[in-house]
C-alpha positions in Angstrom: 119.0 -90.2 -23.7 117.1 -87.5 -21.7 113.3 -88.1 -21.4 113.6 -91.6 -22.8 114.5 -93.6 -19.7 112.5 -94.8 -16.8 112.8 -92.7 -13.5 114.4 -95.7 -11.8 117.4 -95.5 -14.2 118.3 -92.0 -12.9 120.8 -91.0 -10.2 118.4 -90.7 -7.2 118.0 -94.4 -6.4 121.8 -94.7 -6.1 122.3 -92.0 -3.5 123.4 -93.4 -0.1 121.2 -92.2 2.8 122.0 -92.0 6.4 120.2 -94.3 8.8 116.8 -92.9 10.0 116.5 -90.8 6.8 113.1 -90.4 5.2 113.0 -91.0 1.4 109.9 -89.7 -0.3 109.4 -90.9 -3.9 106.7 -91.0 -6.5 105.5 -94.1 -8.3 108.3 -93.9 -10.9 110.7 -95.1 -8.1 108.4 -97.7 -6.6 110.4 -100.9 -6.0 109.7 -103.4 -3.1 113.2 -104.8 -3.5 114.7 -101.3 -3.1 112.4 -100.6 -0.1 113.6 -103.9 1.6 117.2 -102.9 1.0 116.6 -99.5 2.5 114.8 -101.0 5.4 117.8 -103.1 6.2 119.8 -99.9 6.3 117.2 -98.2 8.6 116.1 -95.8 5.9 112.4 -95.0 5.9 110.5 -94.8 2.6 107.2 -93.0 1.8 105.6 -93.8 -1.5 102.2 -94.2 -3.1 101.3 -97.8 -3.6 101.3 -99.2 -7.2 97.8 -100.4 -8.1 99.0 -103.9 -8.9 100.9 -104.5 -5.6 99.8 -107.6 -3.7 98.9 -106.8 -0.1 98.7 -109.3 2.8 97.5 -108.9 6.3 99.8 -109.5 9.2 98.9 -113.2 9.2 100.0 -113.6 5.6 96.4 -113.8 4.1 95.7 -111.7 1.0 94.2 -108.4 2.1 91.0 -107.4 0.3 91.5 -103.7 -0.1 88.3 -103.3 -2.0 86.2 -104.7 0.8 88.1 -102.7 3.3 87.5 -99.4 1.5 83.8 -100.3 1.1 83.6 -100.8 4.8 85.4 -97.4 5.3 82.8 -95.7 3.1 79.9 -97.5 4.8 81.1 -96.6 8.3 82.2 -93.1 7.4 85.8 -93.8 8.1 88.0 -91.2 6.4 91.5 -92.5 7.3 93.1 -95.7 8.2 96.6 -96.9 9.2 97.3 -100.6 9.0 100.4 -102.9 9.3 100.5 -105.0 6.2 102.9 -107.0 4.0 103.5 -106.1 0.4 104.8 -108.0 -2.5 103.9 -111.5 -3.7 107.4 -112.8 -3.1 108.9 -110.3 -0.7 106.1 -109.8 1.8 107.8 -106.7 3.1 106.3 -105.4 6.4 105.1 -101.8 5.9 102.5 -99.4 7.3 99.7 -98.7 4.9 98.0 -95.3 5.1 94.6 -95.1 3.4 92.7 -91.8 3.0 89.3 -91.5 1.3 89.2 -88.6 -1.1 86.2 -86.3 -1.5 83.5 -87.4 -3.9 84.4 -84.6 -6.3 88.1 -85.8 -6.5 86.9 -89.4 -6.9 84.6 -88.4 -9.8 87.4 -86.4 -11.5 89.7 -89.5 -11.2 87.1 -91.8 -12.7 86.4 -89.4 -15.6 90.1 -89.1 -16.3 90.6 -92.9 -16.1 87.6 -93.5 -18.4 88.9 -90.9 -20.9 92.3 -92.5 -20.9 91.0 -96.0 -21.2 88.7 -95.1 -24.1 91.5 -93.2 -25.8 93.8 -96.3 -25.6 90.9 -98.7 -26.3 91.3 -100.4 -23.0 89.0 -101.3 -20.1 89.4 -99.8 -16.7 91.4 -101.9 -14.2 89.3 -103.9 -11.8 90.7 -101.9 -8.9 88.5 -98.9 -9.5 88.6 -98.2 -5.7 92.0 -96.7 -6.2 90.2 -93.7 -7.7 88.3 -93.3 -4.5 91.2 -93.5 -2.0 94.8 -92.4 -1.8 97.2 -95.0 -0.7 100.6 -94.4 0.8 
């Protein structure tokens, strides 16, 4: 039924892509399993990172994104590019792009999140830093 199914149920994920193609998707199509399958076929993917994705450093240790973004802010670093592993089970090697957003954008994101949380009678997620940076 149109408008009643998840984005991943649509036709786009089933399209065969040529090796070395670049697939750019939104969070509705985020799937580490699908990314791993595409990587095996040499298809590149660009997507935002889901807020609940587990991130590991290259040594397999849990990556503390919150501490890293605080360091970025303290040292005035606007952008970072890191090799990491994503997925609690999959540990898929990916390149993580982090970009700090301007304070005005960060404030707007926090206001919107607070409004949405109070409307749904929920608390904000612990990972509030996602409102301060954009992850790809």
